N, C-alpha and C positions, 0 to 999 in steps of 0.2 A: 218176288218181293216188291213192294211199292216204295222204293227208295225215294221217289219224288216227294213223298210226304215229309221226309227228313231233310231234303235238299232243295233250297229255294234257288232255282235257276234264274239267272238274269241274262237277257238277250239284248244286244245292241239293235235297236229298231231304226232302220234307215228313214222311216217316216217321221219319227219324232227326233231323230238324231241324238238319241240318248239310250242308256241301258235301262231296261224296264224289267220288272219281275214278270216271269212267264206264268200266265194264267190261261190255260186252254179254254176254248168255248165249252167243251164238255169235260168235266173232271175225269182224269185218268186216261183220256184219249187225245191224240194229236193228229191233226190233218196237216200234212206238209206237201207243198207242190214246188218242184224245182224245174226250171226251164231246161229241157234236154237238148240233144244235139240236132243240128240240121244235117241230115245224112247225105252229103254230096261229096265228101272226101274223108280220108282217115282222120280220126279224132286227134286233135293236136294237143300238145303238152299243157298249154294254158287252160284249155277246156277240161282236161283231165284233172288239173289241180282243183278247179271249181267243183267238179263232181266228187272229188276225193274229200273236199271239205264238208260237203253235205252228207257224204257217206259216214263221216265221223259224227256229225250231228245226229243222224239217224241212229247210229250205233249207241250214242250216249243216251238218247231218249228211250231206246229199248232197254238199256241197262238200268235206267231209273225205274223201269216198270210200267211205263206208258204203253198203251196199245196204240201203235202208230200206223196210220195209213199214209204211205209215202208214194206220191204220184210224180213220175218224171216222164215227160212226153217225148215223142219222136216227131220232129218237124220234117214231114216228107212232102210238103207242098206249100206254096205261098210265100216263101222267103225270097224276096227280090234282092238284087245285088247291092242296093243301097238303101239307107234309111229314108231317102227321099222318095222311095216307092217307084223307082224307075229301073230300067234294064230288065234282064231276063230273070226268071226264077232260077235260083242257083242249081237246083236239081235238073231242071229242063236244059240248062246250058251245058252241064256236064254230059247229059245224055246225047245232046246234039254233037258235041265235040268227039265223043267216043262212038257215035253212031249205034247207040243201043237204046232200049226203052227206058224211060225215067224210072220205072219200078225196078229195073235191073240195077240202076244206080243205088236206089233206096235199099234194096236187099243186100247188095255188096257191102255198103258202108254201115248198115245196121248190124250185120254179122260181125264186121270188124270192131265196131264199138263194143258189142257184147263180149267178144273174145278178149279185147284189151282190158276192159273193166274186170273180167274174171281173173286175168293174170295178175292184176293189181289188187286182188282180194276185196272187190266191192261186194256189198250185199245187194242183191237185185231189189228194185223198188217193188212196192205192193202191187202197183198198176203201172203199165207203160203204154198209154194210149197214143194213137197217131192222129195227125191232122186229117189225113184222107179218110180215116175211119169215123170222122165226126163232121162231115160236110153238111148233113141234114140239120144237125143241131146248130151249126154256125149260121146257116141260112135263117133258121128260126130266131136266133138271137138278133140278127140284123133286122128282121121284121119288127121285133119288139122295140129296138132302139128307134126305128123309123116311126113306129106308132107313138112313141114318146115325143116325136118332133125333133129328135136330136141327130138325125142323119138325113141325107138327101141323095137322090140318084141323078147322075149326069151321064148321058151316053152309055148306059149299061153298067156304069161303075157306081158304087155307093160309098159315100164319105161321111165320117163322123164330124159333126159341126161343133168345133171346139169353142168358138166364140159364144154360140147360143148356150152351150153347156155352162160356160162361166157366167153368162148373163142370168142364169137361173140360180145363182148363189153357190155354184160349185167352184172347184179350184183345180183346173188342169195345170199341173206344175207343182202340186202339193208334195210329191215325192222328190223330184229333182231340184226344187227350189227355183225353177225357171218361171218367168211370167210370160203371158201371151204377147205382150208388147215387145219383149226381147226376142221372142220366137219370130215375130213378124220382121223385126229389124235385121235379124241374123240369117233369115232364109234367103238363099240365092234364087234368082229366077231360073227355073228349070223347065225344060220341055216336058210336057205331059202334066204340068201342074196348073195350067191355065183353066182347066175345067173345074177346079176347086173354087169354092166361094172365098176361102181364106187359105194362105199358104201353109198354115200349121194344121189344117184338117188332115186326117189320116184315113186311109182306105179300109173299109170293111169288106168290100167286094170289088174285084177288078175284072173288067170285061177283057176276055182273051182275044188277041188278034188272030189272024188266020194261021200264023206260024206257031202259036203257043200250043204245045202238046197236051199239057195237063189242064183239063177244063171240065167243068161240070155244069149242068143246066140249073138255072135259078130263075126267079120271077123277073130278074132285071136283064140277064144276058147269060150266054155260055161264058163262064169265067172261072175264077178261083178266089178263095177267101184271102183277106189280108192277113199278114203274118201275126199280128197282135191278137187277132180274134180267137185263135185256137186255144190259147192258154186260159182265157176267160171262160170259154165253153167247157173245157175239160176239168178245170179246177172246181167250177161250180157243180158240174155233173157228179163228180166223184167225191167231193169234199164239202159241198154245200155253198150257200151264198156268202158265208163269212167263214174264212178258214184261219187256222192258227198261224202257219208259217208259209211264206212264199220266198223262195231263194233263187239265186242266179248270180252270174258274174256282174261286176261293177259296171261293165259296158252296157248292160241291159237296162240300167236304171232309166235312161232316156234314150230313145222314145218308147222302147218296148213296154216296160213296166208302167210308165206314166199312162200310156194308152190303155193298158189293161185296167188300171184303176178307173179311168173315165168310162169305158164301155161297160164294165161290170156294175159300177155305181149307177150308171144311167138306167140299167135294167132293174136292179134290186132295191136301189135307194139306200143301201148301207155300204159302209167301207168294206171292200171284199176281203181284206187281209189285215190281221191284227199285228203281225210282226213281219216286216220286210227285212230280209237278210241278204247281204251282197258280199261275195268273195272278191278279193283284189287280184290284180293281174300277176302274171309270171313273166319275168325277163330272162333272157338268155345271154350270159356274159355281159350283163349291164345294159343290153339293148332290147328293143321290142323284137319278138320273134317274127321272121319274115322269110318265106320260101324264096322270094325273088333275090334276096341278098345272100342266101345260103345260111343265114343265122336261124336255123330251125333244126329240130330233131323230133322224131316220132317216138311215142312211148315204147313201141316194139324195138326200136333201134337202141334204146338204152339197155334193154334186157339182153340183146344179142351182141352188143358192142360193135355192130356194123354201122359206124358213123365216123365223121371227121371231127366231132366236137369233144368226145370223151376219150380218155387214155385206155379204157377197158370197159368191159360189161359190168353192170351193176344189177343186183337183185331187186325184186319188187319191194321187199321189206326195207331195204336201204332207201329207196326212193320215197316210200311212204314216211319213213322216219325223217328224212330230209324235209318233206313238205310240212310235217307236223311240228317242226322246230320253229316255224313262223306262225304267227296268228293268222287266221283265215282272212282278216281284214287288212293285213299288211302286204305290201309288194314283196315278192320273193324273187331273188336272183339265182337262177340255175346256172351252175358252172361245174367244170371238172374238179376244181379245188374244193368247192362246196360239197360235192358228192363224196370225195375222198375223205373229207373231215367227218361227214355224216356216217360214212361206213365205219370209221373207227369208233364213234360213239355207239352206233348200232351194235357192233360186235361186242363192246364192253357190256352192253345191256343184256344181250343174249347169253354171254358167258356167265354173267351174274345169276341169271335165271337157272342155268345149268348147275352152278355151284350151290345154289340155295337148296337143291334137292339132297345134297350130301352133307350139309352143315351139321356139326355136333351141337346138340342143345344143352342148355344149362338150366339152373333153377330160375334165374332172373335174366332180364334183358338189359343191355347197356344203351338201348335206343327205344324211344317211345313210339312204338309201332302204331298205336291207336291215334296219337296226335298227327303222325305222318300221314296216315290214311285220310284223316279229315282234311289235311292240306291238299291232298290230291283232288278230293271232291270240291274243295273251295275253288281251286284253279278252274276246273271244268264248269262249275256253276257261275263263274265270272265270264260269261259270254264265250264259253268253250275255249279257255285260254290254254291251248296245248303246249306252248313254250314253257309256261310256268309249271304245268303238269310234268313235262319231261325233266325240268330242273329238279322237281321233287322226286321223280323216279331215280335220278342219279344220286340223291341222298341215300336211298335204299341200296343202290349199287355199292356206294362207299362203305356202308355198314356191313353188307354181306362180305365184302373183301376183308374188312376188319375182323369179323368173326372167323373167317377162313385162316387169317394170319395170327389167330389167338390174341388179338388186340381188342376184342369185344365179345360179348356173349348174347345169346338169344334163347329164350325159353321155347319149349315145344309149342305152346299155344301161340306165341308170337310168330314163330317160324311158319306155322300154318296160316295165320292171318296175313303175314307178309307175302307168302306165296299166292294165296287166293287173290289178294288185292293187286299184286303185280300182274298176274295173269289176266285179271279183268281189264286193267287199264292198258296193258301192252297189246294183248291179242283181241279182246272183245270190243274195246272202245277206240283205240288208235288204229286197230285193224292191221297191225304189223304181222308179217309172216316170218317164220324162222328160216332164213336162207342158209343157215350154217350147215345143214345136212347137204344141201346142194353144193355149197362151197367145198365141203369135205370130199364129196364125190369128184369135183373138178380137180382138187389137189391130188387125190389118189390116182386119177387118170394121168395127171402130169408125171407123177413118180413112176408109174408103170411104163409110160412111153419112154422115159429116160432109161429104164432098165432094159426095155426092148432094144433101144439104140445101142446100149453097152453090149448087149448079147450079140447084136449083129456085128459089132466091131470084133468081138471075140471070135465069132464064126469066120469072119473075113481073115482073121489072123490064125485060123485053124486051132484056136484055143478051145477045143471041144469040152474040156473039163469045166471051164468057167461058163461056157454057154449052157451046158446041162445043169450046172449048179443054179444059175439064175432061173431057168425054167422050173426046176424041181422045187426050189424054195418058194417061188410064187404059187405053184400048185398046192403046196402045203398050206398056204394062206387062203386057198380057195380061188385063186386067180389063174385061169387056164389060158395058155398061149396057143395060138393056132397059126402055123406057117402056111402061107399060100403064095401064088404067083405075084399078087399085088403087095406082098409084104406080110408082116406079122400083126395079127389082131389079138385082142384079149376079151375074155368074158369073166364076170364075177359070179361065183356060185353062192 
C-alpha cells in the first residue's frame, strides 16, 4: 500500500531549522544515509539510542510504502582521537594497546555491534559499506576536489581549503550556524596544525608516520583518508549526488556533517542532502555517560542485569519503549526509576494487545477507532513524534480495558481495525518486541526453583510423601525434575 500518498510527512530539517514537508528526490523512493559506528569498542548506549531512532524512521518510511535504500556505514579507519585531527586512529590505538591487528579490532566490535542491534530488534540497513572498502573512491574524490582548486597538499597530507571555498560564494557553516571568523577565533594552536593554511581547514588525506599501522598508497603519500571523507563517498556512490535524508547524532553536526556538505558540494555543485536529521543525546542519571567516572552501562548489561546501575535486568522491548517515549530530538535521561516506570507502561500495552484478541464484539463501538487511527498517523507525520503516538496508543489501551469490563463496546470491524493498527504501530513501526513470554518463562523458573527448595527441605526432614507429591505434580504439568550430585535440575516438556 502506498500510504505515503495519504500521509503528508513533515521532517525537522537541521539545515533550515524548521519542519518541512517531505518530498523525496524520486517519488515513492527514499535514499537515507546514517553515520554508523567507529568499531574500536563496544557500542555504547548513547549511540544505540541514535541508531534506534533511525531504525524507527526506516520502519515508518517502509510502512508508508516507500521503497527505501538505507545506507549505514562502518568506520573502520581514519577516525582520529580528536576533531582537531591529531592523535592516533582510534582503531590503531586499540590494536596497539591489545597487541593485535587493527582488523581484529574491527572484526570484534563489528560483530558486537551486529549482535547488539539484533537483540534490540533493529532492521538491518540495505547497505552497510566500510571506509576501508572505499579507499580508491576516496582518493578519486580528493583528486576531484584538488582539480577544483579547493584542496592543497602539504608534506604528503591533503587539506580542504575552507576560506577559498567560502570565497567562491559557498558557506562553510551553513548547517551548524558557525562562521569562519568564529572558527579562527576559537581554534586553539595545536601541534600538527601548522602545515595548514588556515586552522579551520580539515584533512582529506593524512600522511602516515612510521608507527601508523593502517596505511594505503596514494598519489601524495602512504597514509589514510580523513574521517569526514568516507561518508561523502559512500552516500554519493550508493544514493546519488543529492540524497533525501542524512542522519546522525547531534554531536556530528560540527565538524563532521559540516565538512561532508563542503566536500560533497565542492565536487557536485549541488547541496548533497535535502533533509538533515539529528538525534539528541542520552544522559545516565542526569549526567553525561563516562567510563572513567563509572557512569556508564552497555546495552548487553541492561539485558543481563549484570551492572551496578539498575536494580534488575530489563528486556529489549522495555528499553525500546523507554526510548520511544521521548522525541528523537529531545535529551533523554536513562535511569533505574525511568526504566521501572517504562516497564509498567510497556506491560499494560502488551496486556491490552493480549486482551484485544478475546474481546466480545457488539453491533456498535463506543470509541471512534477510525479517528483514533488518524491521530496515530498524525503524530508520526509530525516529525516522527513517538511520545504523542504512545499517548494515542494508551487511549486504545484504556478503551480495550473498558470493553473488557463491560463499560464500552466494540464492533467486529472496529476490533479488527484496532488490532491491525495497534500491531502495525507497536511492532512494525516502534519495533517493540513482546518480552512477556520471556518474563513468563523467568517467573515459571522462579516458581519451580522455589518448589525444588521446598522438596529438598522435605527430603532433609525425611518427609518422603511431600517430596514425592511435589515431584509427581510437577511431572503432571510437564516439568521433569532430575536429581544429581550437583543438586536438582528441571526441564519442561
